[in-house]
C-alpha positions in Angstrom: 104.5 127.6 51.3 107.3 125.3 52.3 109.5 124.1 49.4 109.2 120.3 48.9 111.3 117.8 47.0 109.8 114.5 46.0 112.3 111.7 46.6 112.4 108.0 47.4 113.5 107.4 51.0 116.8 105.9 49.6 117.5 109.1 47.7 116.6 111.2 50.9 119.2 109.3 52.9 122.0 109.8 50.3 121.2 113.5 49.9 121.1 114.1 53.6 124.4 112.3 54.3 126.1 114.2 51.5 125.4 117.5 53.3 126.6 116.7 56.8 129.7 118.4 58.3 131.4 118.3 61.7 133.2 121.2 63.5 135.3 121.5 66.6 137.1 124.4 68.3 140.8 124.1 68.9 143.2 126.9 69.9 140.6 129.5 69.1 140.1 128.1 65.6 136.9 126.4 64.3 138.0 123.3 62.3 135.2 122.1 59.9 135.2 118.9 57.8 132.8 116.9 55.7 131.4 114.2 58.0 130.5 111.6 55.3 132.9 111.3 52.4 132.5 107.5 51.8 129.9 104.8 52.1 130.6 101.1 52.6 128.1 98.5 51.4 127.7 94.8 50.8 124.6 94.7 48.7 121.9 92.0 48.9 118.2 91.9 48.9 117.0 94.5 51.4 119.4 97.2 50.4 120.5 96.9 46.7 117.2 98.2 45.3 116.5 100.9 47.9 119.5 102.9 49.2 121.7 100.9 46.8 119.7 102.2 43.8 120.0 105.8 45.1 123.8 105.4 45.6 124.1 104.0 42.0 121.7 106.3 40.1 121.6 109.6 41.9 124.2 112.4 41.7 126.2 112.8 44.9 129.8 113.2 46.0 130.0 110.2 48.3 132.6 107.5 47.3 131.0 104.0 47.5 133.2 101.0 48.5 132.4 97.3 48.1 132.7 95.3 51.4 133.6 91.7 51.5 132.3 90.9 55.0 129.8 93.1 56.9 131.7 93.0 60.1 134.9 93.7 58.3 133.6 96.8 56.6 132.1 98.2 59.8 135.3 97.6 61.7 137.1 99.5 58.9 134.6 102.4 59.6 135.3 102.3 63.3 139.1 102.6 62.7 138.6 105.4 60.2 136.5 107.4 62.7 139.2 106.8 65.4 142.0 108.1 63.2 139.9 111.2 62.4 139.3 111.8 66.1 135.6 111.1 65.5 135.3 114.0 63.0 134.5 111.7 60.1 132.5 108.5 59.6 131.9 105.9 57.0 128.3 104.7 57.0 127.8 101.0 56.4 124.9 99.1 54.9 123.9 95.5 54.8 121.1 93.3 53.5 118.7 91.7 56.0 119.3 88.5 57.9 122.9 87.2 58.1 124.3 90.3 56.5 122.8 92.5 59.3 123.7 90.0 62.0 127.3 90.1 60.9 127.4 93.8 61.9 126.2 93.3 65.4 129.7 92.6 66.7 131.0 95.8 65.1 128.2 97.8 66.6 129.3 96.5 70.0 132.9 97.4 69.2 132.0 101.0 68.4 129.7 101.4 71.4 132.2 100.0 73.9 134.9 102.3 72.5 132.7 105.4 72.2 133.4 105.7 68.5 130.8 106.8 66.0 129.5 104.2 63.6 126.4 104.6 61.4 124.8 101.4 60.3 121.9 100.8 57.9 120.3 97.3 57.9 117.8 96.0 55.4 114.7 94.8 57.1 111.4 92.9 56.4 108.6 94.5 54.4 106.5 97.0 56.2 103.4 95.8 54.3 104.2 92.2 55.3 102.8 91.2 51.9 105.6 88.6 51.2 105.8 87.6 54.8 108.0 85.7 55.7 110.5 87.2 53.4 113.8 85.4 52.6 116.2 85.5 55.6 113.4 86.6 58.0 113.6 85.2 61.5 110.1 84.5 62.6 109.0 84.8 66.2 105.5 83.6 66.9 105.2 85.7 70.0 106.0 89.1 68.2 105.5 89.7 64.5 107.6 92.9 64.7 110.8 91.2 65.8 113.6 90.7 63.2 117.3 90.0 63.2 117.9 93.7 63.6 116.5 93.7 67.1 119.8 92.2 68.1 121.3 95.7 67.6 119.3 97.2 70.5 121.6 96.2 73.4 124.9 97.0 71.6 123.9 100.4 70.0 123.6 103.9 71.4 120.7 104.5 69.1 118.3 102.1 67.3 115.3 102.8 65.1 113.2 100.9 62.6 111.8 102.9 59.7 108.4 101.8 58.4 107.3 104.9 56.6 109.5 107.2 54.3 108.9 110.4 56.3 110.2 108.7 59.5 113.7 108.8 58.1 113.9 112.5 58.9 113.6 112.1 62.7 115.7 108.9 62.5 118.7 110.5 60.8 118.4 113.6 63.0 118.6 111.5 66.2 121.4 109.3 64.7 123.5 112.4 64.1 122.8 113.6 67.6 124.4 110.4 69.0 127.2 110.2 66.4 128.5 113.7 67.3 128.1 113.4 71.1 131.5 113.0 72.8 129.9 111.6 75.9 127.6 109.1 74.4 128.7 108.3 70.9 128.8 104.7 69.6 126.8 102.7 67.1 123.6 104.3 65.6 121.7 101.5 63.9 118.8 102.2 61.6 116.7 99.3 60.2 115.1 100.1 56.9 112.1 98.1 55.7 113.1 97.1 52.2 109.9 98.1 50.5 109.9 101.5 52.2 113.3 102.4 50.9 111.8 102.8 47.4 108.7 104.7 48.5 108.5 108.4 47.6 107.6 111.3 49.8 107.5 115.1 49.5 110.4 116.0 51.8 111.0 119.6 52.9 114.0 121.0 51.0 115.2 122.5 54.3 116.0 118.9 55.5 118.8 118.7 52.9 120.6 122.0 53.7 124.2 121.9 54.8 124.3 121.0 58.5 127.4 121.6 60.6 127.4 119.6 63.8 129.5 121.4 66.4 131.4 118.9 68.6 130.8 120.3 72.1 133.7 120.8 74.5 132.0 120.4 77.8 133.0 123.2 80.2 133.1 122.0 83.9 131.1 123.6 86.6 133.0 125.5 89.3 131.9 123.3 92.2 133.3 120.1 90.6 136.5 121.8 89.6 137.1 122.9 93.2 136.4 119.4 94.5 139.0 117.9 92.2 141.4 120.7 92.9 141.1 120.0 96.7 141.9 116.4 96.1 145.0 117.3 94.0 146.3 119.8 96.6 146.0 117.1 99.3 148.0 114.6 97.3 151.7 113.9 97.6 152.0 111.4 94.8 149.3 111.8 92.2 149.3 109.8 89.0 147.4 110.9 85.8 146.0 108.3 83.5 145.4 109.3 79.8 142.3 107.6 78.3 140.7 107.6 74.9 138.7 110.7 75.7 141.9 112.7 76.1 143.0 111.6 72.7 139.7 112.5 71.0 139.8 115.9 72.8 143.3 116.4 71.3 144.3 117.3 74.8 148.0 116.2 74.6 149.3 119.8 74.9 147.2 120.5 78.0 148.2 117.2 79.6 151.9 117.9 79.1 151.6 121.5 80.4 149.7 120.3 83.4 152.0 117.5 84.3 155.2 119.5 83.8 153.9 122.4 85.9 152.9 120.2 88.9 155.5 117.4 88.5 152.8 114.7 87.9 153.7 111.5 86.1 151.2 110.1 83.6 150.4 106.6 82.3 148.4 105.5 79.3 145.5 103.2 78.6 145.3 101.4 75.3 142.9 104.0 73.9 145.0 106.9 75.3 148.3 105.8 74.0 150.0 108.2 71.5 148.0 111.2 72.8 151.3 112.3 74.2 154.8 111.3 72.9 156.4 108.3 74.5 159.7 110.1 74.9 158.3 112.6 77.4 160.2 112.3 80.7 156.9 112.0 82.7 155.4 109.4 80.4 155.4 106.0 82.2 153.7 104.1 79.4 151.0 101.5 79.6 149.3 100.9 83.0 147.3 98.0 84.5 146.9 94.3 83.7 148.9 94.8 80.5 150.9 97.6 81.8 154.7 97.9 82.2 156.8 97.8 85.4 157.4 101.6 85.7 153.7 102.6 85.4 152.6 99.9 87.8 155.3 100.7 90.4 154.2 104.3 90.5 150.5 103.4 90.5 150.8 101.1 93.4 152.4 103.9 95.5 150.2 106.7 94.3 147.8 108.4 96.7 145.6 110.0 94.0 144.7 108.8 90.6 143.6 111.4 88.1 141.7 109.7 85.3 141.4 111.9 82.2 139.0 110.5 79.6 139.2 106.9 80.7 136.3 104.6 81.5 138.4 102.6 84.1 138.1 99.2 82.5 139.3 96.1 84.4 142.6 96.1 82.5 143.3 99.8 83.4 142.6 99.2 87.1 143.9 95.6 87.3 140.4 94.5 88.3 140.2 97.4 90.8 143.3 96.2 92.7 146.3 98.1 91.5 145.5 101.5 93.1 142.8 100.4 95.4 144.2 102.4 98.3 144.3 105.6 96.4 141.7 108.3 96.0 140.4 108.7 92.5 139.6 111.9 90.7 138.1 111.8 87.2 137.6 114.2 84.3 135.3 112.8 81.7 132.7 114.1 79.2 130.4 111.3 80.4 129.0 111.5 83.9 128.6 107.7 83.8 132.3 107.1 83.3 133.4 110.0 85.5 131.6 108.7 88.5 133.2 105.3 88.5 135.3 104.0 91.4 133.4 106.4 93.7 135.6 109.2 92.2 135.7 112.9 92.9 134.6 113.8 89.4 134.4 116.6 87.0 132.1 116.3 84.0 134.2 118.1 81.3 136.1 117.8 78.0 139.6 116.6 78.8 141.4 119.7 77.7 138.9 122.1 79.2 138.8 120.2 82.5 142.6 120.4 82.8 142.7 124.1 82.0 140.1 124.8 84.6 141.9 122.6 87.2 145.1 124.4 86.5 143.6 127.8 87.6 142.8 126.4 91.0 146.1 124.7 92.1 148.2 127.8 92.8 151.8 126.8 93.7 151.1 123.1 94.1 153.9 120.6 93.4 153.9 116.9 93.9 156.3 115.3 96.4 158.1 113.1 93.8 161.8 113.4 93.8 163.7 110.6 91.9 160.9 107.9 92.0 159.7 108.6 88.4 163.2 108.4 87.0 164.0 105.3 88.9 160.8 103.5 87.8 161.4 104.4 84.2 164.9 103.0 84.4 163.5 99.7 85.6 161.5 99.5 82.4 164.3 100.8 80.2 166.5 97.9 81.4 163.7 95.4 80.9 163.0 96.7 77.4 166.7 96.1 76.5 166.3 92.5 77.7 163.0 91.8 75.9 164.2 93.2 72.6 167.4 91.1 72.6 165.8 87.8 73.4 167.0 84.9 71.2 166.2 81.2 71.1 169.3 79.4 72.4 168.3 75.8 72.1 166.9 73.1 74.4 167.8 75.1 77.5 165.9 78.3 76.4 163.4 79.5 79.0 160.4 81.3 77.5 158.8 84.4 79.0 155.7 82.5 79.9 156.7 79.2 81.4 153.2 77.7 81.5 153.4 75.5 78.4 153.2 72.0 77.1 156.6 70.4 77.6 157.2 70.0 73.8 155.5 73.2 72.5 158.7 75.1 71.5 160.4 72.1 70.0 157.4 70.9 68.1 156.6 74.4 66.8 160.2 74.8 65.5 160.1 71.3 64.0 156.9 72.1 62.1 157.6 75.7 61.0 161.3 76.3 61.2 160.6 79.5 63.2 162.6 80.6 66.1 161.7 84.3 66.4 160.9 85.6 69.9 157.8 87.9 69.9 159.3 90.6 72.0 162.5 90.7 69.9 160.3 91.0 66.7 158.5 94.0 68.2 161.8 95.7 68.9 163.0 95.1 65.3 159.7 96.4 63.9 159.7 99.6 65.9 163.3 100.2 64.9 162.8 99.7 61.2 159.4 101.1 60.3 158.8 104.9 59.8 158.6 107.0 63.0 155.1 108.2 62.0 153.8 104.8 61.0 150.3 103.8 62.4 150.1 100.5 64.2 146.8 98.7 64.5 145.9 95.8 66.9 143.1 94.4 68.9 143.4 90.9 70.4 145.6 88.1 71.6 148.9 88.6 73.3 150.0 91.4 71.0 148.0 94.2 72.8 149.7 93.4 76.0 153.2 93.4 74.4 152.4 96.6 72.5 150.9 98.5 75.5 154.1 97.7 77.4 156.7 97.9 74.6 155.5 100.2 71.8 156.9 103.7 71.8 155.9 106.5 69.4 156.3 110.2 69.3 153.8 110.5 66.4 150.5 111.7 67.9 147.5 109.5 67.1 149.7 106.7 65.6 148.6 103.9 67.9 145.2 102.4 67.0 144.5 99.6 69.5 140.9 98.4 69.8 140.9 97.0 73.3 137.6 98.1 74.7 136.0 95.0 73.0 139.3 93.3 72.1 137.6 92.2 69.0 139.3 89.5 67.0 139.1 90.4 63.3 139.5 94.2 63.9 143.2 94.3 63.0 143.2 94.0 59.2 140.0 95.9 58.7 141.2 98.5 61.1 144.4 98.9 59.2 142.5 99.5 56.0 140.4 102.1 57.8 143.5 103.8 59.2 145.1 103.8 55.7 142.0 105.4 54.2 142.2 108.1 56.9 145.9 108.6 56.6 146.9 108.5 52.9 150.7 108.6 52.4 151.5 107.0 55.8 152.6 103.4 56.4 150.0 101.5 58.3 150.7 98.2 60.0 148.3 95.6 61.3 149.9 93.5 64.0 147.8 90.4 64.1 148.0 86.9 65.5 147.2 83.8 63.4 144.0 83.2 65.4 142.6 86.6 64.6 143.9 86.6 61.0 142.0 83.4 60.3 138.8 84.8 61.9 138.6 87.8 59.5 141.0 89.0 56.8 138.5 89.6 54.0 139.2 93.4 53.7 142.6 92.5 52.4 140.7 92.1 49.1 139.2 95.6 49.4 142.6 97.1 50.1 143.8 95.6 46.8 140.6 96.7 45.0 140.9 100.3 46.3 144.7 100.5 45.7 145.4 101.2 49.3 148.6 99.9 50.9 148.5 98.2 54.2 151.2 96.1 55.9 150.0 93.0 57.7 152.5 91.7 60.2 151.2 88.2 61.0 152.6 86.7 64.2 152.1 83.0 63.6 152.6 81.0 66.8 150.1 78.4 65.7 147.9 79.1 68.7 145.5 81.4 70.5 148.5 82.3 72.6 147.1 84.6 75.3 144.2 82.3 76.0 146.5 79.3 76.2 148.5 81.3 78.8 145.4 81.9 80.8 144.3 78.3 80.5 147.6 76.7 81.4 148.7 79.4 83.9 145.5 78.6 85.8 146.3 74.9 85.9 144.1 73.8 83.1 145.5 71.4 80.5 145.9 72.9 77.0 142.7 72.2 75.0 141.8 73.7 71.6 144.1 76.8 72.1 147.0 75.4 70.0 146.7 74.7 66.3 147.7 71.0 66.2 146.7 68.2 64.0 144.6 65.4 65.4 146.0 62.0 64.4 144.9 58.5 65.1 142.2 59.5 67.5 144.7 61.0 70.0 143.9 64.1 72.0 144.4 67.2 69.8 146.8 68.7 72.4 149.3 65.9 71.5 149.4 66.5 67.7 152.0 68.1 65.5 151.7 71.9 65.1 150.1 73.1 61.8 152.3 75.0 59.4 150.3 77.3 57.2 152.0 79.2 54.4 150.2 82.5 54.9 152.6 84.3 52.6 151.4 82.1 49.7 147.7 82.8 50.6 148.5 86.6 50.5 150.2 86.4 47.2 147.0 84.8 45.8 145.2 88.0 46.8 147.8 90.2 45.1 149.9 91.1 48.1 153.7 91.3 48.2 154.4 88.6 50.8 157.3 87.3 52.8 158.0 84.5 55.3 160.3 85.3 58.2 161.6 82.5 60.4 164.6 84.4 61.8 165.1 88.0 62.9 167.5 88.5 59.9 164.7 87.4 57.5 162.3 89.7 59.3 164.7 92.7 58.9 165.1 91.9 55.2 161.3 91.6 54.7 160.6 94.9 56.5 163.2 96.8 54.5 161.9 95.4 51.2 158.3 96.0 52.2 159.0 99.7 52.4 159.8 99.7 48.7 156.4 98.2 47.8 153.5 100.3 46.6 151.0 97.5 47.0 149.8 95.9 50.2 152.2 93.7 52.1 152.0 90.6 54.4 154.9 89.3 56.4 154.3 85.8 57.9 156.4 85.9 61.1 156.9 82.4 62.5 156.9 83.3 66.2 157.9 81.0 69.0 155.0 80.3 71.5 155.3 81.7 75.0 157.8 84.5 74.0 155.3 87.3 74.7 155.6 89.7 77.7 154.2 88.5 81.0 153.7 90.0 84.5 155.0 93.4 85.7 152.8 93.9 88.7 149.4 93.7 87.1 146.5 91.3 87.9 143.4 90.3 86.1 140.4 88.8 87.8 139.2 85.8 85.9 136.9 83.0 86.7 138.5 80.0 88.4 137.3 76.8 89.7 136.3 76.6 93.4 137.1 72.8 93.2 140.8 72.8 92.3 142.2 69.6 90.7 145.9 70.4 91.0 148.3 72.7 92.9 148.3 75.3 90.2 144.5 75.6 90.3 144.7 76.0 94.1 147.4 78.7 93.7 145.2 80.6 91.2 142.2 80.5 93.5 144.2 81.6 96.5 145.7 84.5 94.6 142.3 85.6 93.5 141.0 85.5 97.1 144.0 87.6 98.3 143.7 90.2 95.5 140.0 90.5 96.1 140.6 91.2 99.8 142.7 94.2 98.7 140.6 95.4 95.7 137.8 97.9 95.6 134.4 96.3 95.8 132.7 99.1 93.7 
């Protein structure tokens, strides 16, 4: 007779999670780790008396953390999983209604980036006895619809549990998705709040130690040969490192492959730091936010080899940058591998490259000095960008599309005259070589993909699949949890900071040091660039006061003392208006044991711009000025050259 254990469903969830492990093979060794060590919750009705009761009252080894905002805690969990190469997760739980809805954005962030995120949401009563329960969204056409149905389009797996025994198949399927390299993302499980406390006689076998082996997909011989044939026919191939290469820990294989066949490589945002920046074949970031050297080589390449990339519009410059080249792809997901009508190989990044290597014989690319020359172009430009200084009224910013008074009014309001590119240079020079940098939105991702260099593997944590404002500080906290003892820096603009910085409180509460480098240019800078660069007058993209009924674009810039705000939370905080003040703050921050914020008053329009990329954005077919006409004409010309599929 099968051994049974009588538990509430909440207890069953906790006991099951406490016994989950992940394992992967690397260099002939099986690496095993506990999959769930922590649990993040913001308790409310719908979770505090079910799963919450079990977490509080039942013996287990899971550390429970108190969230401050449901999206923030889930973004923390995404970053944590990324820093652990998807080998660990932090499940997150919310109440019903607005608490659950707050996590929808994070679910999308995880799914877009193929990062595992387990979400539990409180739901309405299965019995419907108190129907409608507090925070229930009622739909007269369907009594089964709740807020949680919003998770369906943004999750890889969704379930609603209305009986306690259903949790067994629900958790089993969630783990299948969470440990699948090709299809991982958000797994969202809605738990009826009455059912969480209901008891059931669960099979004891369900709670055994389970080791989920992360599969390294081996390619089939036919697909390997097809890709090999394309490589052998290429004179100037270019390899692109995507996030899948990083999670496969394929840096060693990429270097060996590229060195052997003289193939340069470039990086997506997700792939950056899979291989050290100093490698002579590493061209850096590619595409719409890429640098000159990568885009020069890409434009002249006759074969693109995408390794673990999903070929987003920024990576391909809206399918324009290497439209004339053939594309070969190695990806664990057939969906991503088949993009751009590629010659594709469905495989783990490392295994795919090893298989390809066996088929290339004495192949060598035809590159001579093109790689070195292209890299020198960017080396020279980096020297210029990192030495930019404000020189007064005649100073010409990097992005020239601006309100005539923007720099002067910003300086008058804040006293700041730091150029963003120069600040990045100082930060890279002064922080530890193995520091982790975290970013997501605004102009900083473009500057960092172009300018940031690191030889510390896995130290670049940029969420750019969803480019989710609010990820940066929560992501830094998640990275710090995953990398104790290392300095972690959130590089965040004032727009994103104001949207979500609640997990600063959790960092204080948990005694975890993070460093928030807040680039305050009193604007949504990259969107202001897009707006004005397309011929549209600035509107609601700069933080200006409205006075006397005048248009908001004509007001004085706001000057917020973010350092004072951070001190109120318990952070060590500094304000930097000059590069010297920034250097002093960075040096002193390294002596701090508690979290740090540096308010960097950054001149608008001093971010990087251009370098041979293009981004297809909507523009008016009824232009109202010359700039709008130019934008529309450029789009027509680029689309003539771009791939249509």
